[in-house]
Steps between C-alpha positions, in 0.01 A plus 500: 500500500426206730486136382126442544493152359796385700366643821136416449560127495728275700755424231692257713440308817730537797703796364682565827616143549598472130708814520692356799558177312635691202776645708637159594587371156801290594613253238437133558526208263193326358239457768260284314388379159192609307366362174619709211170429323310637801727805516447572138123502515396829339282752679287796393801708391754433228819344629796736482793293374843513342693232317425169336205305651685179404809595699627228746429726796166670581581781751199669661540809722237640735587853593364817652583837349561651846720215623861602563628143465325475161669823393838366606443180296396694192792743523777259610407158356229524235711674228746210487217246522341668200820528295653165578199272538174649368636649179709185431201264514587335833225660716137580436422792735153567636439813709193506727366790704473436876429850643553529874315832533262728303786705358659196349163393358471843338855482356427157348174626349694780334752247366214315343375824341816601318549345156542125544845500340610752765378300799832369614672832436245661730555226765872564481438871542277446803772298675787732397313808626319330793636746752363793302139387490429224750631707792380839384295733709277539193488153355221568254688793342815288499324208332359741239850619425602137442189438289590795276841336433302194387303710251179543697303826506316624814179367343662161440634502858155569652326250274756228577461539876124478457509171318328255736549203268879565499513528876300181542737313265804608704321397820424156345871442434592586855219303666573189297869520585420529864241220514649246264876564497561635853647827381514725802788740429679660218696422300399135466623294208405167347780340309351205310249481786755521782414782738774743591453806720699820518720731289754242374835620382622406155735237642219345704268507206750336265559222752129433483483518120803288428355152573211564264743584214741212534277217381 
């Protein structure tokens, strides 16, 4: 099976240049400040969040499912962030889809089609098994195998990837991030509005979080 919806339309602009940018995700400290109120403006899709919205830190991640640096962050750093900061009420975590290619867009569409309470489990699975599906000779078959682990049937899979409204919603998130917040690579984070690029280590992340937790 092909991905007719993904290929029929230009899901993203400048895919080649974006893919190059994604490979250069070196960490740097905050590059600029953005209004948290502006960042938190809701779009056409439900926000995917973890933690307490009243936490002292609002931590927003823009990621691509096919981004190796994003996978490294989610495998090496995110588990401790979740356990030590999100689940303890210190960080409110917002995950936003920023697909760098049609395959990443398809993966994120599928994440939106699994049961809502399984969304983050599916995102974790996509990053943990990224080498198995994102770099497969048969990516559609590999994605379907992933979707089955998320509880989707073949009919669910086909229906999900034909959902134009869902695709448009994911595109809206990416386009707004590009135009208004200067997001140009993944992963990109906003920590209480401060922009940080790259797959930060736990030590680097904790150094950024600490000042917001001392007051």
